[in-house]
C-alpha atoms as one frame of an Amber mdcrd trajectory, in Angstrom:
protein
  -1.763   2.224  16.858  -3.274   5.220  15.138  -3.802   5.552  11.401  -1.546
   7.918   9.536  -1.415   9.182   5.959   0.119   6.661   3.583   2.508   9.129
   2.045   2.350   8.099  -1.602   3.774  11.458  -2.513   6.806  11.513  -2.458
   7.205   8.179  -4.157   8.202   5.038  -2.271  11.908   4.454  -1.815  12.611
   1.153  -3.628  15.702  -0.982  -4.033  16.719  -2.144  -7.529  14.793  -5.364
  -6.736  11.697  -3.195  -5.974  11.768  -3.884  -2.234  10.326  -1.004  -0.188
  13.232   0.449   1.802  11.229   2.038   4.614  10.349  -0.539   7.294   6.839
  -0.490   8.728   6.367  -0.576  12.484   9.196  -2.014  14.593  11.134  -5.280
  14.703   8.950  -6.403  17.615   5.730  -5.336  15.905   6.210  -5.030  12.108
   2.844  -3.453  11.471   1.573   0.040  10.686  -1.870   1.416   9.921  -2.577
   3.873   7.136  -5.627   5.712   5.899  -5.478   6.988   2.344  -7.818   8.383
  -0.270  -6.843   7.080  -3.686  -8.035   8.631  -6.927  -7.959   7.071 -10.423
  -5.033   9.111 -11.723  -1.261   8.442 -11.970  -0.498  10.786  -9.058  -2.356
   8.380  -6.721  -0.937   5.057  -7.871   1.723   3.036  -6.094   4.486   1.333
  -8.064   4.814  -2.445  -7.824   6.872  -3.223  -4.725   7.289  -5.814  -1.999
   8.179  -5.939   1.670   8.467  -8.459   4.479   5.556  -6.974   6.398   2.026
  -8.340   6.037  -0.348  -5.998   4.161  -4.114  -5.761   4.491  -6.255  -3.485
   2.356  -9.843  -2.697   3.312 -12.058  -0.613   0.999 -14.377   1.730   2.902
 -15.970   3.096  -0.260 -15.363   3.179  -3.985 -13.074   0.727  -5.709  -9.411
  -0.104  -6.158  -7.502  -2.355  -8.528  -4.529  -4.180  -7.007  -2.024  -5.955
  -9.249   0.386  -8.704  -8.207   2.901 -10.546 -10.402   0.291 -13.184 -11.270
  -3.124 -11.649 -10.774  -5.250  -8.506 -10.774  -7.852  -7.895  -8.084 -10.751
  -5.477  -8.425 -11.751  -4.487  -4.893 -14.939  -2.668  -3.981 -16.591  -1.344
  -0.814 -16.377  -3.898   1.968 -13.537  -5.942   0.416
């Protein structure tokens, strides 16, 4: 599996319940890899959403804040 651009622009397609509508991977292998450069501005933020697929975030450099319905995580290089 190769990495591809995340595609945060255009915005995610979300249901009224905020479920991401685009499936990742296939039914047999519900996984996809993405490489993205995020910047601290609104054009590079993702709206709160959910999906059935498992998500892993790894920070190569810099930092990222991830928010969930009950917590906020400040990630830095190596997290």
